[in-house]
C-alpha positions as CSV (number, residue, x, y, z in Angstrom):
1,X,49.0,100.1,116.0
2,X,49.3,102.5,113.1
3,X,51.0,105.0,115.4
4,X,53.6,102.4,116.4
5,X,54.2,101.6,112.8
6,X,54.5,105.3,111.9
7,X,57.0,105.8,114.7
8,X,59.1,102.8,113.6
9,X,59.1,104.1,110.0
10,X,60.8,107.3,111.2
11,X,64.1,105.7,112.2
12,X,66.3,108.3,113.9
13,X,70.0,108.4,113.0
14,X,72.2,107.1,115.7
15,X,74.0,109.6,118.0
16,X,77.6,108.7,118.7
17,X,80.1,109.9,121.3
18,X,83.6,109.0,120.2
19,X,86.7,109.3,122.4
20,X,90.3,108.4,121.8
21,X,93.4,108.9,119.7
22,X,92.0,107.5,116.5
23,X,89.1,108.7,114.3
24,X,86.5,106.5,112.7
25,X,82.9,107.7,113.3
26,X,83.8,111.4,113.2
27,X,85.0,110.8,109.7
28,X,82.3,108.4,108.6
29,X,79.3,110.2,110.1
30,X,80.5,113.7,111.3
31,X,77.0,115.1,111.7
32,X,76.0,112.2,114.0
33,X,79.2,112.1,116.1
34,X,80.6,114.1,118.9
35,X,84.3,113.5,119.2
36,X,87.0,114.2,121.7
37,X,90.8,113.6,121.4
38,X,92.7,111.9,124.2
39,X,95.9,111.1,122.5
40,X,99.4,111.7,123.9
41,X,100.2,113.8,120.9
42,X,98.2,117.0,120.2
43,X,97.2,116.2,116.6
44,X,94.1,115.3,114.7
45,X,91.2,117.0,116.4
46,X,93.2,118.2,119.4
47,X,91.1,121.3,119.6
48,X,88.4,119.0,120.9
49,X,90.5,117.7,123.8
50,X,88.6,116.1,126.6
51,X,89.0,118.6,129.4
52,X,87.3,118.6,132.8
53,X,84.2,120.5,131.8
54,X,83.7,118.4,128.6
55,X,84.1,115.2,130.6
56,X,81.4,116.2,133.2
57,X,79.1,117.4,130.5
58,X,79.4,114.2,128.5
59,X,78.9,112.0,131.5
60,X,75.7,113.8,132.1
61,X,74.6,113.3,128.5
62,X,75.5,109.6,128.7
63,X,73.5,109.4,131.9
64,X,70.5,111.0,130.2
65,X,70.9,108.6,127.2
66,X,71.5,111.5,124.8
67,X,73.9,109.1,122.9
68,X,73.1,105.7,121.4
69,X,76.6,104.5,121.4
70,X,79.9,105.3,123.1
71,X,83.0,104.5,121.0
72,X,86.3,104.4,122.9
73,X,89.6,103.9,121.1
74,X,91.8,101.7,123.3
75,X,95.3,103.2,123.7
76,X,98.4,101.2,123.2
77,X,100.0,102.5,126.5
78,X,98.5,103.0,129.9
79,X,98.1,106.7,130.9
80,X,100.6,106.2,133.8
81,X,103.2,104.7,131.5
82,X,106.3,106.9,131.3
83,X,106.0,107.1,127.5
84,X,102.5,108.5,127.8
85,X,103.3,111.1,130.5
86,X,106.7,112.2,129.0
87,X,105.3,112.5,125.5
88,X,102.3,114.5,126.7
89,X,104.5,116.9,128.6
90,X,106.8,117.3,125.6
91,X,104.3,117.7,122.8
92,X,101.4,119.5,124.5
93,X,103.7,122.3,125.7
94,X,101.8,124.9,127.8
95,X,98.6,122.8,127.3
96,X,100.3,119.8,129.0
97,X,97.8,119.9,132.0
98,X,94.9,119.5,129.5
99,X,96.7,116.7,127.7
100,X,97.5,114.9,130.9
101,X,93.9,115.2,132.0
102,X,92.6,113.8,128.7
103,X,94.8,110.7,128.7
104,X,93.5,109.8,132.2
105,X,89.9,111.0,131.7
106,X,89.0,108.4,129.1
107,X,89.2,105.8,131.8
108,X,86.1,107.2,133.5
109,X,83.7,107.5,130.6
110,X,82.3,104.0,131.2
111,X,81.0,105.0,134.6
112,X,77.5,106.2,135.8
113,X,75.6,105.3,132.7
114,X,74.3,102.2,130.7
115,X,74.9,103.4,127.2
116,X,76.4,100.5,125.1
117,X,80.1,100.8,124.6
118,X,82.2,99.7,121.6
119,X,85.9,99.5,122.1
120,X,88.1,99.9,119.0
121,X,91.8,99.1,118.8
122,X,93.4,100.0,115.4
123,X,97.0,99.9,116.6
124,X,99.8,97.7,115.3
125,X,100.1,95.5,118.4
126,X,98.5,92.0,118.4
127,X,98.1,92.2,122.2
128,X,95.6,93.8,124.6
129,X,97.3,95.7,127.4
130,X,96.2,95.0,130.9
131,X,95.2,98.6,131.3
132,X,92.4,98.0,128.8
133,X,90.8,95.1,130.7
134,X,88.3,97.3,132.4
135,X,87.1,98.5,129.0
136,X,87.0,94.9,127.7
137,X,84.8,94.0,130.7
138,X,82.4,96.9,130.3
139,X,82.1,97.0,126.5
140,X,79.7,94.9,124.4
141,X,82.3,94.2,121.8
142,X,86.1,94.9,121.5
143,X,87.1,95.4,117.8
144,X,90.8,94.7,117.3
145,X,92.6,95.2,114.0
146,X,95.5,92.8,114.8
147,X,93.4,90.0,116.3
148,X,95.4,86.7,116.4
149,X,93.8,83.7,114.9
150,X,93.9,82.1,118.4
151,X,92.3,85.0,120.3
152,X,93.9,83.9,123.6
153,X,97.2,85.1,122.2
154,X,96.0,88.7,122.5
155,X,96.6,88.3,126.2
156,X,100.2,87.3,126.1
157,X,102.3,89.4,128.6
158,X,99.1,91.1,129.7
159,X,98.3,88.9,132.7
160,X,100.5,85.9,132.7
161,X,104.2,86.8,132.4
162,X,104.6,84.9,129.1
163,X,101.6,83.0,128.0
164,X,97.9,82.6,129.1
165,X,97.8,78.9,130.1
166,X,95.0,76.4,130.5
167,X,94.1,77.6,134.0
168,X,93.6,81.2,132.9
169,X,91.6,80.1,129.8
170,X,89.3,78.0,131.9
171,X,88.0,80.9,134.0
172,X,84.6,82.1,132.9
173,X,85.5,85.8,133.2
174,X,88.3,85.4,130.8
175,X,86.2,83.4,128.4
176,X,83.6,86.2,128.4
177,X,86.5,88.6,127.5
178,X,87.5,86.4,124.5
179,X,83.9,86.2,123.3
180,X,83.8,90.0,122.9
181,X,86.7,90.1,120.5
182,X,85.8,91.0,117.0
183,X,88.1,91.7,113.9
184,X,88.1,95.0,112.2
185,X,90.1,96.2,109.2
186,X,92.3,99.2,109.0
187,X,90.8,100.2,105.7
188,X,92.2,102.7,103.3
189,X,93.7,106.0,104.4
190,X,90.9,108.6,105.1
191,X,92.4,111.0,102.5
192,X,92.2,108.5,99.7
193,X,89.4,109.1,97.2
194,X,88.3,106.1,95.3
195,X,87.1,108.3,92.4
196,X,90.7,108.6,91.3
197,X,90.7,106.8,87.9
198,X,93.2,103.9,87.7
199,X,95.6,104.4,84.7
200,X,94.8,102.3,81.7
201,X,98.5,101.7,80.8
202,X,100.6,99.5,83.0
203,X,104.2,100.4,83.3
204,X,105.6,97.9,85.9
205,X,104.9,94.4,87.1
206,X,105.4,95.0,90.8
207,X,105.3,98.3,92.8
208,X,106.4,98.9,96.4
209,X,107.5,101.9,98.4
210,X,107.8,101.8,102.2
211,X,110.0,101.2,105.2
212,X,112.1,98.0,105.1
213,X,115.0,98.6,107.6
214,X,114.0,98.2,111.2
215,X,110.7,96.8,110.1
216,X,109.2,93.3,109.5
217,X,111.6,90.5,108.5
218,X,108.9,89.7,105.9
219,X,109.9,92.9,104.2
220,X,113.6,92.3,104.4
221,X,113.2,88.8,102.9
222,X,110.8,90.0,100.3
223,X,113.0,92.8,98.9
224,X,115.6,90.2,98.1
225,X,113.1,88.2,96.1
226,X,111.9,91.4,94.2
227,X,115.6,92.1,93.3
228,X,115.8,88.5,92.0
229,X,112.7,89.1,89.9
230,X,114.2,92.2,88.5
231,X,117.2,90.2,87.3
232,X,114.9,87.9,85.5
233,X,113.5,90.8,83.5
234,X,110.4,91.7,85.4
235,X,109.8,95.5,85.8
236,X,110.0,96.2,89.6
237,X,109.2,99.7,90.7
238,X,110.6,100.3,94.1
239,X,111.4,104.0,94.6
240,X,113.8,104.7,97.4
241,X,112.4,108.2,98.2
242,X,109.1,109.0,99.8
243,X,106.5,109.9,97.2
244,X,103.9,112.6,97.3
245,X,100.5,111.0,97.6
246,X,99.3,111.7,94.0
247,X,102.5,110.2,92.6
248,X,102.3,107.3,95.0
249,X,98.7,106.4,93.8
250,X,99.6,106.9,90.1
251,X,102.7,104.7,90.2
252,X,100.9,102.0,92.3
253,X,98.0,102.0,89.8
254,X,100.4,101.7,86.9
255,X,101.6,98.3,88.3
256,X,100.0,95.0,87.9
257,X,100.8,94.0,91.4
258,X,101.3,96.1,94.5
259,X,103.5,94.4,97.1
260,X,101.8,94.9,100.4
261,X,103.7,93.0,103.1
262,X,103.0,93.0,106.8
263,X,104.9,95.7,108.6
264,X,104.6,96.5,112.3
265,X,101.2,94.8,112.0
266,X,99.8,92.5,109.3
267,X,96.9,94.7,108.2
268,X,97.9,97.7,106.1
269,X,96.1,100.5,104.3
270,X,97.9,99.4,101.1
271,X,95.9,96.2,101.1
272,X,92.8,98.4,100.4
273,X,94.3,101.3,98.5
274,X,95.9,99.2,95.9
275,X,92.7,97.9,94.3
276,X,91.1,101.3,94.3
277,X,94.2,102.6,92.4
278,X,93.9,99.7,89.9
279,X,96.6,97.2,91.2
280,X,96.2,93.7,92.8
281,X,97.7,93.5,96.2
282,X,100.4,90.9,96.7
283,X,100.3,90.0,100.4
284,X,102.1,87.5,102.7
285,X,99.8,84.9,104.2
286,X,97.5,86.3,106.9
287,X,98.5,86.0,110.6
288,X,95.2,87.4,112.0
289,X,91.5,86.9,111.8
290,X,90.0,89.3,109.3
291,X,86.6,90.9,108.8
292,X,85.2,90.7,105.2
293,X,88.6,89.6,104.0
294,X,90.1,90.1,100.5
295,X,90.1,86.6,99.1
296,X,93.1,84.9,97.5
297,X,92.8,84.5,93.8
298,X,89.7,86.7,93.7
299,X,90.8,90.0,95.1
300,X,94.4,89.6,95.9
301,X,97.4,87.2,95.7
302,X,98.7,85.6,98.9
303,X,102.2,84.2,99.1
304,X,104.0,82.0,101.6
305,X,106.8,83.6,103.6
306,X,109.2,80.7,103.1
307,X,112.1,81.4,100.7
308,X,110.9,81.6,97.1
309,X,107.2,82.0,98.0
310,X,106.9,85.7,96.9
311,X,108.7,85.2,93.6
312,X,106.7,82.1,92.8
313,X,103.3,83.7,93.5
314,X,104.3,86.8,91.5
315,X,105.4,84.8,88.4
316,X,102.2,82.8,88.4
317,X,100.0,85.9,88.8
318,X,101.8,87.9,86.1
319,X,101.4,85.1,83.6
320,X,97.7,86.0,83.3
321,X,97.3,89.8,82.9
322,X,93.6,89.8,81.9
323,X,92.8,87.9,85.1
324,X,94.8,90.4,87.2
325,X,92.7,93.3,85.7
326,X,89.5,91.5,86.6
327,X,90.8,90.8,90.1
328,X,91.7,94.5,90.6
329,X,88.1,95.5,89.6
330,X,86.5,92.9,91.9
331,X,88.8,93.9,94.8
332,X,88.0,97.6,94.3
333,X,84.3,96.9,94.5
334,X,84.8,94.7,97.6
335,X,86.8,97.5,99.3
336,X,84.2,100.2,98.5
337,X,81.4,98.0,99.9
338,X,83.1,96.6,103.0
339,X,86.1,98.7,104.0
340,X,85.1,102.3,103.5
341,X,84.9,104.5,106.6
342,X,81.1,104.3,106.6
343,X,81.1,100.5,106.1
344,X,83.5,99.9,109.0
345,X,81.6,102.3,111.3
346,X,78.3,100.6,110.4
347,X,79.8,97.2,111.0
348,X,80.5,98.4,114.6
349,X,77.0,99.7,115.2
350,X,75.3,96.7,113.7
351,X,77.4,94.3,115.8
352,X,76.8,96.2,119.0
353,X,73.3,97.7,118.6
354,X,71.8,95.7,115.7
355,X,71.2,99.1,114.0
356,X,72.8,100.9,111.0
357,X,74.0,104.4,111.2
358,X,70.7,105.7,110.0
359,X,68.9,103.9,112.9
360,X,67.3,101.2,110.9
361,X,67.4,97.8,112.5
362,X,69.3,94.7,111.4
363,X,68.6,91.2,112.7
364,X,71.6,89.1,113.7
365,X,71.1,85.4,112.8
366,X,73.6,82.9,114.2
367,X,74.4,80.3,111.6
368,X,75.5,76.7,112.4
369,X,79.0,77.6,111.3
370,X,79.2,80.3,113.9
371,X,79.4,83.1,111.4
372,X,77.1,86.0,112.0
373,X,74.9,86.9,109.1
374,X,73.2,90.3,109.0
375,X,69.6,90.1,107.7
376,X,67.6,93.3,107.0
377,X,64.5,93.7,109.0
378,X,61.5,95.8,107.8
379,X,60.8,98.7,110.1
380,X,57.1,97.7,109.8
381,X,57.7,94.3,111.5
């Protein structure tokens, strides 16, 4: 009995194999993660491209259970899509054969082993492509950034031409697919360091810099309301040019509110960067299910997208500056705890394995409301 307890006390850190065109675990826990790039553009960790030898070697490792978790980043386009093939041929140049192999090879990593799989989709799209259904069927959980409030809407245009109707929703196989869907945040940009001290002096009421043209209609409508606020005497900082990152963070932190509207997707790195810089994010009402969300009136300010909604919310928020300062501090702490790289990676491992990155176990208790609550479990139990 003592030997068992001693073995349980020495929890072994998880070993992760991560594959895809996004990076999460390799940034959050690099010493525990083996990573391979399978994107259509040779960027990021392209020197770790998934070639034939690496594919075979890792399939053997998976077969031998040398990894505790396989993380696969679901691509937006199928490997046989013309955009995937043509972009790979253009951007990989003389290494195009390696790039082409990689974008197809990831479709075989689920075979010949029983290592738990976590699928992660951090793209802007609110839909799940039909080419990812095999991964959805094999994985234990499919983490989607832009997860519609009605999860069935993620399958629009994927199977039925327009809309997944009642007949499709009634099939048990499809219900199991929906049950695997979990929200995940985009979080702050990896290069952001939350030790940057927010400026004490505020120089503007609202800050925004970003694409507006050929983007979300929410941004186009919102810019008009910001211009109207400027005419009322509010200080609106909306630089037209792209800012270097240090200046971007400084000017955002010098504003009381950082306008963070939905773009190609609702979730945005600015939602999480703004509090760390010292500003309260001003966000249009959510259109997706969120994990550990910023709460309206506590961490952020939500506004309705109907005409006048943004201006009204901004006026009310700016009328109480001390409250905004408290909200920014509370939001910064919330982001550090729940939306850092490590927190997001650990959320995946706990959901799929019931274990933290360090290997310690966590019990999943199902509450009557349906919300999953994580309860620490002693390693001696």
